[in-house]
N, C-alpha and C positions, 0 to 999 in steps of 0.2 A: 794809356797803360791798361792792360786787362787785369781784372780782379777775378779770383776764383769764385765759384758759386752758381754754376749753371743749374737751373731748376731740374729736378729729377725727371719731370714729364717731358723735357726736351729730348731725352735719349730714347732711342728705340731699344727695348730690352727683352721682349718676349718672356721666357721663363728663366733667363740667365740672371743670377744674382748680380747686383750692382752696388758699388760703394755710394751710399746716400750723400746728398748735398752737404749736410753739416760735417760729415766725416771727411769728405773731399776738401772742404775749406780748411779744416784743421791739418789735413795731410799736406796740402800745398804750403801752408804756413810753416810746418815743420821742415819741409823740403828746401825752402829758401831758394827757389829756382831763379836763375839768372837768364838773361835773354839768349846767351850763347851755349847753354848747357846741353849735354848729351844725356838723355834719360832712357832708362830701361823700365818697362812696366811688366813684371813677371806675374802671370795669372791675370791678364788684362781684362778678361770677361767682356763686358759691353764696350769697354774703352773709355769709360767716364773719366778715369784718372789720366789716361793717355791724352785725351782731348783737352782737359783742363791744363795739363802740363805743356802741351804744344802751343796753346794760346799764350802762355807765359814765356816760353822759350822761343821767341819769335825768330831768332837766328840760329836756333839749335835743331836737334833732331830727337824724335821719340821712337823707340823700338818697342812695340807691343807684342809680347810673347804669350801665346794662348794655345792650348792643346785641343779644346773641345770645338767640334765642327760648327755647331750652332752659334757659339760665342764668336768664332772667327768670322762667320757670316755677318753677325750683328756689328762686330768691330768695323768691318768694311762699310756697312750701311751708315754707321754713326760718323765715321771719318768723312765719308762723302757728304753727309748732311751738313757737317760743319766746315766743309771745303778745306780739309787738311790733308789731302792725298799726298802732297809734296812734303809734308812735315812728319807724318806718322807712318812708319813702316811696320806691317804686320808680319810676324814670324810665327807660322802655324806649326808649332812643335811643343813637346813637353820638356820644360826645363829640367835638367841642365843642358839638354841637347841644344847645340847651336849657340850657346852663350859665348863660347871661346872665339867664335868668328865675328862677334860684334865689336864695334870700336870701344875704346876706353870710355868710361862714363863719369858723370858728376853726381847723378841722382839715380837711385834704384828704388822702385816700389815693388814690394812683394805682397801680393794678395792671395797667392796660392803657391804651394811648393810641392804638393803631391807626394809627400814623404821623402823628398829629396833636399830638405832644407840645408843640411851640412854641405852637401856637394855644391849646391847653388851658391851658398855663402863663400865657399873656397874660391870659386870662379869669380864671383863679384870682388872678393878681396884682391885678386890679382889684376882686375880691370878697373877698379874704382880709383879715380884720381885723388890726390891728397886734398883734404878738406871736403871730400865727397860725403854724401849722406845716403843711408839705407833707411827706408821707411817701411815698416811692416805693419799692415792692418790685419789684426787677428781677432777671431771670435772664440778661439779655444785656448785653454790653459796650456795644452801641449805645445802649441806654436810659440807661446810666450816662453815656455821652458826651453825650447830648442834655441831660440834666438839669444836669450840671456846666457844660456850655457856656452854657446859658441863665443859670444862677445867677452865673457869672463876670461877666456883663454887668450884674448888678443890685447896686447899692451898698447897697440897703436889706434885703439878706438875708445870713444866714450859712448855711453848709451843712457837713455832715459825712457820711461814708459808712462803713459797715462791711460786711464780708462774713461771712456765717454759713454754716457747714457743719454739718449735723446728721447724726449716724449713729444708726441704730436697731438695737437688739439683735434678732436673729432666731434662732430655734431651727431647726437643721437636724439632724434625728435626735437623737442624744445630745449634739450640739455646739451651742455658742452662737457666733454670728458677728455682727459689726457690718456692717450694710448701709448704704452711703453714700447719702445723699439729695443732690439737686442743690444746689449752693451758691446762696445768695440774697444779693443786695446790697440793703441798706437805706440809702437816702439820706434824710436829715432836713434840711429847709430851714426856717429861722425868719425870719419877716418882722419887721424891726426897727421900721419906720415906714411 
């Protein structure tokens, strides 16, 4: 059985933002991925979540949606590095474009919505299987506001949010000091019916 938590340095990332190891672990726990799940990763960036998800969904599929050319290139490199070409399919477009054409899904990660959150959520709602989960990793209050505003209008979803602050030990000369990382909000939405 695979467990999430690939070390950050294992990923090729260049200047593309990446979901850090501790946040990926919590995200995977909230997603509750099963081996046969179909997973969408919207705003996939380097593919760190897509790769962790593909390793958990050994008989499923992952669709990594990303609009930025450099990130798409890194996605392909990381997928090849982890030998997951047959498990992770890259969709090089800006969501919500192309989402209608994807198969119904069990888990959706949203790491970037590019000001299209409500349109993206409408399509997800029509394609997410009963019991499915949407996991939003956000760094802005605006994103939290968008997802909670949307979910408050839906009677067939429950949602929760946590804020995570990770501090990393750094050595400065002969001293050890904790270096604060940016806080991340993880919103988990579950479709009831």
